[in-house]
GUMI-27657 format. One record per atom (N, C-alpha, C): residue in three letters; x, y, z. Coordinates in pm, whole numbers, plus 50000, padded with zeros to 5 digits. Each point is the difference from the previous one (the first is absolute). Last residue first. Example, Ala and Ser with C-alpha at 12.3 -4.5 7.8 and 13.67 -1.06 7.14 Angstrom:
BEGIN
SER512854977550708 SER500825011950006 SER499235010950073 ALA500294942849993 ALA499115011950000 ALA500905012050000 
% end
This chain:
BEGIN
CYS384249876452903 CYS499235002149876 CYS498924989549983 LEU503435001850349 LEU498805007850032 LEU499115002049878 SER504304978649982 SER499104991250073 SER498715007250039 LEU503575023449787 LEU499294991249907 LEU499034990950072 ALA502795028250259 ALA499055008049922 ALA499194991249905 GLN503484979950244 GLN498915004050090 GLN498955007849924 MET503884988649767 MET499184988150025 MET498845003450092 VAL503165033849921 VAL499224997349878 VAL499074988050021 ILE503045010250342 ILE498955010249993 ILE499124997849878 ARG503774971950047 ARG499054997650111 ARG498835009849994 LEU503645005449688 LEU499144988549974 LEU498964997850109 GLN503765032949946 GLN498625004549995 GLN499014988349992 VAL504794994849990 VAL499675005750131 VAL498565004850007 PRO501804982849585 PRO499834989650102 PRO499635005650137 LEU498485027549572 LEU501294996650059 LEU499794989350106 CYS496525001549594 CYS500445008450112 CYS501394995950043 ARG495494991349626 ARG501454999550017 ARG500385009650113 VAL495484971349786 VAL500445010650089 VAL501494998450019 SER495914983749619 SER501184997250082 SER500385012650078 CYS495464974349718 CYS500755011750044 CYS501254995550075 GLY496644969249847 GLY500915004249895 GLY500805012450034 ASN496864974250282 ASN499245007449898 ASN500905005349889 PRO501724976150389 PRO499224991149914 PRO499245007349890 LEU504655020350189 LEU498694997150054 LEU499184991649903 ASN505435009650117 ASN499064998149890 ASN498674995550057 LEU504545027650185 LEU498904991250038 LEU499044999449883 THR505485013650075 THR498795001349921 THR498994989850048 VAL504695028150182 VAL499194987950012 VAL498745002549920 THR505305021749961 THR498585001650029 THR499354986450015 ASP505245027250011 ASP499194988049983 ASP498555003350032 THR503165039849828 THR499684992450120 THR499164987749965 ASP503005016749605 ASP499115007050092 ASP499764991150121 ASN502724989949590 ASN500515001250137 ASN499175009050091 ASN499104983849537 ASN500635013150008 ASN500465003250143 GLU497644959549874 GLU501325000049938 GLU500725013350015 PRO496324980450363 PRO500095006249868 PRO501435000249948 THR497494966250336 THR501175008750002 THR500135005949860 VAL495844975950309 VAL500565003649870 VAL501195009250020 ARG496654960950269 ARG500925011350017 ARG500685002449867 GLN495004978250122 GLN501334997549948 GLN500845012550018 ALA495164973450208 ALA500785011949965 ALA501344996049942 PRO495314969849979 PRO501235002750075 PRO500765012249947 ILE494814999549955 ILE501004991949931 ILE501325003250071 PHE495085005250237 PHE501175006149940 PHE500834989549928 ALA496064990650263 ALA499705003649862 ALA501205006549931 SER499784986950467 SER500314988849912 SER499715003249854 PRO501555036650369 PRO498784993249959 PRO500334989349897 VAL503335016550374 VAL499845001149857 VAL498724992749963 THR501285025450476 THR499874987249933 THR499805002549852 VAL501865026050478 VAL499635001349860 VAL499964986349936 THR499144995750495 THR500955008949935 THR499585000749854 ALA496264990350371 ALA501054994049918 ALA500985010549951 ASP496145009850279 ASP500464987150051 ASP501204994449926 VAL497825040349864 VAL500595002450131 VAL500614987150054 GLN497584998449601 GLN501285006449979 GLN500705003050132 GLN495644982050004 GLN500904990049944 GLN501395006049986 HIS496545028350128 HIS500464991550110 HIS500894988649952 LYS498085029349680 LYS500835007750091 LYS500574991250110 LEU496884980849706 LEU501265002749931 LEU500965007650092 TRP495594992350149 TRP500764987449994 TRP501385002549943 TYR497115036449993 TYR500394996950139 TYR500834987150002 TYR498015012049595 TYR501155008750030 TYR500524997550141 PHE496084977649881 PHE501114994749922 PHE501275008350025 THR495965014950184 THR500474988150072 THR501234994249930 ALA497785034949788 ALA500685005150120 ALA500584988450082 ILE497354989849620 ILE501325005249961 ILE500775005350122 ASN496414959449996 ASN500005014250030 ASN501405005449973 LEU498014956749738 LEU500765004150118 LEU499885015050017 ASP498494965449644 ASP499065005450097 ASP500675003250134 HIS501984985449571 HIS499944990650112 HIS499115004950114 LEU500765025749595 LEU499804986349950 LEU499794990050114 ARG501075045450103 ARG498664998949940 ARG499704985749957 CYS504315009450158 CYS499015000150109 CYS498594999049946 TYR503535003849689 TYR500064987150068 TYR498934999350110 HIS500535041249781 HIS499374990149913 HIS499984986150065 LYS502265035050227 LYS498575002949992 LYS499264989449917 LYS504734999250026 LYS499394995950128 LYS498485001549993 SER502374990849539 SER500095010650101 SER499354994850128 LEU502124963249681 LEU498865009250008 LEU500305011350098 GLY502714960049899 GLY500295011549915 GLY498875010350000 SER500724954750236 SER498965002749900 SER500355011249904 GLN502584984750393 GLN500214991749881 GLN499035003549888 GLN499675021850422 GLN501305003149942 GLN500244992249871 TRP496054990950247 TRP499955013449938 TRP501335003149933 ALA499744960450246 ALA499234998849876 ALA499925013549928 ASP502014999050426 ASP500844993049901 ASP499294999149866 LEU497565017850358 LEU501105009149964 LEU500914993749895 HIS496534973450177 HIS499465010849917 HIS501115009649956 GLN501184965850298 GLN499644994249870 GLN499455010749906 GLN500875011950447 GLN501234998649923 GLN499734994049862 ARG496405003350298 ARG500455013549962 ARG501244999049912 GLU498444960350189 GLU499115004649892 GLU500405013949952 SER502344982450370 SER500294992249879 SER499145004649882 ARG499165018150427 ARG501275005249947 ARG500374992949870 SER494855000650094 SER501174995650077 SER501255006249938 TYR495045022549981 TYR500944991849925 TYR501174996350091 ARG494495017150036 ARG501334999850062 ARG500884990449919 ILE495355030749890 ILE500694987249984 ILE501385001450063 THR495025026350066 THR501455000849992 THR500594986049992 MET495015022749858 MET500674989550076 MET501515000949977 
% end
């Protein structure tokens, strides 16, 4: 039997997954969702929206090193990892992280 989800329900699942820190596969198993359907939702959510910062991210901070190197942006993730990149790379990095 195929279950139809409203746009609101799909978005709730995507938001809950981002906040959970779980892999897509594990989240889908826990919520009895088809992984291919979940990827479809994720793809279409990204087409509809510009780069969004998942609510699970800790706010980014801009760091100016003392040795006068290029400014960098550091994203601190909830799992304790951090990602450092140049400000011009931030959009691409955020897109890549949203696919994880």
